[in-house]
N, C-alpha and C positions, 0 to 999 in steps of 0.2 A: 779778426783774427781764422791762420789759419788753425787747418783739425779743426772744426769747426761746422755741424752743420745747419743752415738756416732753414729757423723755422717761418713759417704758413702762418699767418691769420686764425686758422684751425684748431693746427698745434697748440698755436699761442694758448689758445681761447682755451682749451684742454689741456694746457697746464692750469691754468686759472681755477678750473674744473676743481683740478685734483688740490689745487691748495686752498678755495671755496671749502672743498669735502671737509680735510686736517681739521679745519674748527668747525665745519658745523655735523662733522659727518652725514654730508645730501650737497647737487649739485642741482640742477638746471639745466636741464638737460634740449628746453625747446628753444628753435627755433630764436626766435624771439627778444629770448634775451644774450643767446651766447653769440649772433647773429651771425649765426650756420643761419644755412637757407635746412639740416638736412638730422631733423634728430640723429637719426639710422645712424651716419655716416657721424655727428659728433659724438653717439655711444661709442662705435670703436676706438673714434681718434683716444678718449678720454679710459677704457679698455686697457688700448696700449702702450698708454703713460702709463696702468697702474701698472704692468705685467713690466714695462724699464724700472718703473721706480721700486718693486718688490713692495706694491698699494695691497696689500686678496684683499680687503675693504670693500675699497675700492673699486677692485675685476669684481669681486659681487654684482653690486651695486648698480655700477658700468655693462655687465651681462642683461641682469634684469631688466636694466632699461629699454638695453637693443633688446630686447626680446617685446620689453613692449610695444616700442616702437616698428620694428617689425608687427608684429598680428595688426596692426592701423595704416600702416601706407605701404605695405604689401608694395600694392596697385597702383602705386608715384611713379613719379620717374627718373625721382634720384634712387629708389631697388636696384638696379642694374652696374651703377655708381659702388653702389653702399657694397654687392659682392666683393664689385672688383677691390673694395679698400678692404674686407676682411680678408682675404685672399693676397693682398697684398702686404698686411698690415699682424700678420697672424701665423704663425709660425706650422707647418702639415703638422704635429704635434700635438698642439694645442687646437682639438677641436669640438667647440664650451661655441663661440660662435657662431665659426660653419659651418654644425649641425642648425644653426635655428635659421643662419639662411636657404643649404637647402629643405630641411622641414616645408620651413615656406612657400617657397620656386616648386618640389613635391605635390605639395596643397594646393596648389591656381597657377597648372604645369597652364588649361588650357588655354588660360587670358589667358598668359603670358605667352608661349610662343606665340599669340597678335599680335606682338611689341616686340619690333624691330633690332628697339634695344641691346635687351632682353636675350634675343637670340644670336645679337650679339658676341653676348660681355658669351658665352656658346661658346665659342670657338677661341675667344680673347684670354678671358682667364685662367690659369695655369691650372689642372686642379676641378676646379666644378663642376663641368659635364661630368668626369670622372666619378664623383662622387653623388653626385645628382644620379647619376645610372639606377648605382649599388643603392641606393637612397628604397630607390622604385624596384627593383627590382628584390629585398626585402623584402616589403611589403605584400604582396606576393607568395603563397600559399610555395610549396617546393613543384606539386602535380600544380598547379595552379594554370594551366595558355591562357593569355586573351590574343585574341584575334582582331585584329582593324583592319582596316583600310589599305590597303597597298598599295602606295604610285606611285610612281617614274616622274623626277618635272623631268620638265622640258626645258630649263634651262640650263641644268647641269648633266645629268639624263639619272643619277643618284636614284635607287630604288632608295624608299619611306613610309615604314610601317605608322600606323594611328591608331591607337581605340580614345575616339573623341569624337560628340556628339555631330549628327551628322552635319552640312547644310555650312556649319565654319567656315573662315577664312582661315588661312594656315602660309609660314611661311617654309618652305621646305629650309632643316634642320642639315644642308651642307650650305647651300646658299644662300639661303637666305629668300628671295624670291616671294616676295608673296604673290597670292592668289584666289581675288572670292569666291573660284570652281573652279580646283582640282574638279572634274565627274571626266571627265574625256583625256581624265591621267589614271588610271582606273586603271592595277595591272592586272589580266585576271588571272 
């Protein structure tokens, strides 16, 4: 049929969740019941369907379930694809899910920067890195200056500073190279 957009299995499951919600005022976001591996991504899809079909109560429930799933699943491999889904399926003026994902990333930034998938998302997902930096900057006081260790990447020669525990393995935020010891790259 011309003019129609084919639905993938995740979208069909989200529509099924919407229909279930219309009858029971709830839906199951667990991966086993829906056939979807990630409750985070599934809740984003349900939120988007609720927005598209103007079902505010479902949108509210999906947002609440999304917050709960991000709280417990931020350290999973599907956190970066969830970021992509949030930024790809919500308009920039709808900050509800974006704020949840950015707040979780800010809270766990040290651990997340050690994961290649997260580092890749920083450069690939339009708007996410900008939102992340703005939230982190807003959490510091106006006169508070955090000083960290300044490094120069041996791969891309870019310099960057990090405020984090010493002795950790890091990824360059510019090129993504991983090193277990950045000690020889400290800029004096």
